[in-house]
C-alpha positions as CSV (number, residue, x, y, z in Angstrom):
1,M,-10.9,268.1,363.2
2,R,-9.4,265.4,360.6
3,S,-8.1,267.6,357.6
4,C,-6.2,270.5,357.0
5,C,-7.3,272.8,353.8
6,C,-6.8,269.8,351.2
7,C,-5.0,267.2,353.2
8,N,-5.4,265.1,356.7
9,V,-3.9,266.5,359.7
10,R,-0.4,264.7,359.8
11,T,0.5,265.7,356.3
12,G,-0.8,269.6,357.2
13,T,1.3,269.4,360.3
14,Y,4.1,268.2,358.4
15,I,4.2,271.0,356.0
16,L,3.7,273.6,358.8
17,G,6.5,272.4,360.3
18,A,8.7,273.0,357.2
19,L,7.6,276.1,356.6
20,N,8.6,276.6,360.2
21,L,12.0,275.5,359.9
22,I,12.6,277.8,356.6
23,A,11.1,280.7,358.2
24,C,13.6,280.6,361.2
25,V,16.4,279.7,359.0
26,L,15.8,282.8,357.3
27,V,15.4,285.1,360.4
28,L,18.6,283.3,362.0
29,I,21.1,284.3,359.0
30,P,21.1,287.6,358.9
31,L,20.5,288.0,362.8
32,C,23.5,285.5,363.1
33,A,25.8,287.8,360.2
34,Y,24.8,290.9,362.5
35,L,26.2,289.4,365.8
36,V,29.4,288.2,364.4
37,K,29.8,291.6,362.2
38,S,29.6,289.9,358.5
39,D,31.3,292.0,356.0
40,I,29.1,290.1,353.2
41,S,26.2,292.1,352.5
42,A,23.9,289.8,350.8
43,I,23.6,287.7,354.4
44,N,24.1,290.9,356.7
45,P,21.4,293.3,355.5
46,I,21.0,294.7,358.7
47,E,24.1,296.2,359.0
48,E,23.8,298.0,355.6
49,N,20.1,299.2,356.3
50,K,20.8,299.9,360.0
51,K,21.0,303.7,359.2
52,N,17.8,303.4,357.6
53,I,16.1,301.6,360.0
54,E,17.1,303.8,362.9
55,N,15.7,307.2,360.5
56,V,12.2,305.4,360.1
57,V,12.0,304.3,363.5
58,E,12.8,307.7,364.7
59,D,10.2,309.5,362.3
60,L,7.5,307.5,363.8
61,L,8.5,308.2,367.3
62,R,8.5,311.9,366.4
63,E,5.1,311.9,364.9
64,H,3.4,309.8,367.5
65,N,2.1,312.2,370.6
66,W,3.0,309.6,373.1
67,T,7.1,310.0,372.4
68,T,7.3,313.5,370.6
69,N,9.1,315.0,373.4
70,N,11.6,312.0,374.4
71,Y,12.1,310.6,371.3
72,N,15.9,310.9,371.4
73,Q,16.2,309.2,374.9
74,V,14.0,306.5,373.1
75,M,16.3,306.4,370.4
76,D,19.7,306.3,372.2
77,S,17.9,303.3,374.3
78,L,17.0,301.7,370.9
79,K,20.7,302.4,370.0
80,E,22.4,300.7,373.0
81,W,20.2,298.1,373.3
82,W,20.1,296.8,369.9
83,P,22.8,294.0,369.5
84,T,21.2,292.5,372.8
85,V,17.8,292.8,371.0
86,A,19.3,290.9,368.1
87,L,20.7,288.1,370.2
88,I,17.5,287.4,371.9
89,L,15.9,287.0,368.9
90,A,18.4,284.9,367.1
91,S,18.2,282.8,370.4
92,L,14.6,282.6,369.8
93,A,14.8,281.6,366.2
94,A,17.1,278.8,367.0
95,I,15.0,277.5,369.5
96,S,11.9,277.5,367.4
97,A,13.8,276.3,364.5
98,T,14.6,273.3,367.1
99,A,11.1,273.0,367.7
100,A,10.2,272.4,364.4
101,V,12.9,269.8,363.7
102,M,11.4,268.0,366.1
103,L,7.7,268.2,365.1
104,I,8.7,267.1,361.7
105,L,10.7,263.7,363.4
106,G,7.7,263.5,365.8
107,V,5.4,263.3,362.6
108,R,7.5,261.3,360.5
109,C,8.9,258.8,363.2
110,R,4.7,259.0,365.0
111,I,6.5,260.2,368.2
112,R,4.0,262.1,370.1
113,C,6.3,263.2,372.7
114,L,8.5,265.3,370.2
115,M,5.6,267.5,368.9
116,I,5.0,268.7,372.6
117,P,7.9,271.7,372.0
118,F,6.4,272.8,369.3
119,L,3.0,272.9,370.5
120,V,4.1,274.6,373.6
121,L,6.2,277.4,372.2
122,T,3.4,278.1,369.7
123,M,1.3,278.8,372.4
124,L,3.4,280.8,374.2
125,D,4.6,282.7,371.2
126,I,0.5,283.4,370.0
127,I,0.2,284.3,373.8
128,S,2.7,287.1,373.9
129,S,2.7,288.0,370.3
130,G,-1.6,288.9,370.9
131,A,-0.4,290.9,374.0
132,G,2.3,292.9,372.0
133,G,0.0,293.0,368.8
134,I,-3.1,294.5,371.1
135,I,-0.4,297.3,372.2
136,I,0.6,298.2,368.7
137,V,-2.9,298.7,367.0
138,V,-4.0,300.5,370.1
139,A,-0.6,303.2,369.4
140,L,-1.6,303.5,365.3
141,F,-5.0,303.8,365.9
142,Y,-3.8,307.0,367.8
143,S,-1.5,307.7,365.3
144,N,-3.7,307.6,362.1
145,I,-7.3,305.9,362.3
146,I,-6.6,304.3,358.8
147,T,-3.4,302.7,359.9
148,G,-5.3,301.6,362.8
149,I,-8.2,300.0,361.0
150,V,-5.9,298.2,358.5
151,S,-3.2,297.1,361.6
152,A,-6.3,295.6,363.3
153,V,-7.6,293.8,360.2
154,V,-4.3,292.3,359.6
155,Y,-3.8,291.5,363.3
156,V,-7.1,289.4,363.7
157,L,-6.3,287.8,360.6
158,I,-2.6,286.8,361.7
159,A,-4.5,285.7,365.3
160,V,-7.0,282.9,363.7
161,L,-4.4,281.6,361.3
162,S,-2.0,281.2,363.7
163,L,-4.8,279.5,366.8
164,F,-5.9,277.4,363.5
165,F,-2.1,276.3,362.7
166,W,-2.0,275.6,366.2
167,A,-5.3,273.1,366.4
168,V,-3.8,271.4,363.4
169,V,-0.9,270.4,364.9
170,L,-2.9,269.6,367.8
171,A,-5.2,267.5,366.2
172,A,-2.6,265.7,364.9
173,Y,-1.2,264.9,368.0
174,K,-4.3,263.7,368.8
175,V,-4.2,261.2,365.9
176,L,-1.4,259.8,366.8
177,G,-2.2,259.1,370.3
178,S,-5.3,257.5,369.0
179,E,-3.3,255.2,366.4
180,E,-0.3,254.0,369.2
181,Y,-3.7,253.2,371.8
182,E,-5.2,251.1,369.1
183,Y,-2.3,249.1,367.6
184,S,0.3,248.9,370.0
185,P,1.4,245.6,370.5
186,A,2.1,245.5,373.9
187,P,-0.2,243.7,376.4
188,T,-2.5,246.2,378.3
189,K,-3.1,244.0,381.6
190,A,-0.1,241.7,382.9
191,P,-1.2,238.0,384.2
192,E,-3.1,237.9,387.4
193,Y,-1.0,234.5,388.6
194,Y,2.1,233.0,388.3
195,P,3.7,229.8,389.8
196,S,5.7,230.3,392.2
197,A,7.5,227.1,391.6
198,P,7.5,224.0,389.1
199,Q,4.5,221.9,389.4
200,H,5.2,218.4,390.6
201,F,2.7,215.4,389.9
202,D,3.4,212.2,391.7
203,M,3.1,209.5,388.9
204,A,4.2,206.8,391.1
205,D,0.8,205.0,391.2
206,H,-0.1,205.1,387.6
207,T,3.5,203.9,386.9
208,R,3.3,200.7,388.8
209,E,-0.5,199.8,387.6
210,F,0.5,200.0,384.3
211,S,3.9,198.3,384.4
212,P,5.0,194.9,382.6
213,N,5.8,193.4,385.5
214,N,2.4,193.9,386.8
215,H,0.7,190.4,385.9
216,R,-2.8,191.9,386.1
217,N,-2.3,193.4,382.6
218,H,-1.4,190.2,380.9
219,Y,-5.1,188.9,381.3
220,P,-8.3,189.6,379.6
221,Y,-10.8,191.3,381.7
222,E,-12.6,188.2,382.8
223,Q,-9.5,186.8,384.0
224,R,-8.4,189.6,386.3
225,N,-11.6,189.6,387.5
226,Q,-11.3,186.1,389.6
227,Y,-8.5,188.1,391.3
228,H,-11.4,190.0,393.0
């Protein structure tokens, strides 16, 4: 894969990281506001609509065959674990935001190792969301056939898009790896031999032969032959 829609995989990965970061921040703000019990309704819609959410969940549990007889117990457990669930979701959103920032820096600075956390977390998210989505789709099929079909279509579309986006990031990771291998200025192989000591050559004979005091150097070639 060399391109994502109308851009290359590096640009597509950069856009995906930015969108993921924005989504995590938008999820993290109301969760943190709920955990700290903020009085500002604009940033704490969970506390403001908590009663409405509980009523919707209670109606769904009452209408479903699996929870018709014990929906009160389920609602009590949900109310008890609601702050813990909010804390877990806020922690996951913070980790995803950190991974998104590392992905953006990795693509921008061409550092592949910074892209690994996003790839790992995204794959874990796809697996866990896929398993949970199957359970939800099956439950909706038992509740209403039309609702089950709609949820199944939405589930398949989300799964395909998630896998495609993950493949785009993986392709960008491979492209950066090939660029590092091709343009790396570092030597790939060390020299096989290094001199263990400075090399020494005896120049005494050559110096003595061509010294000015040597009378043989002052005569022509024919005269020097007379000495032999």
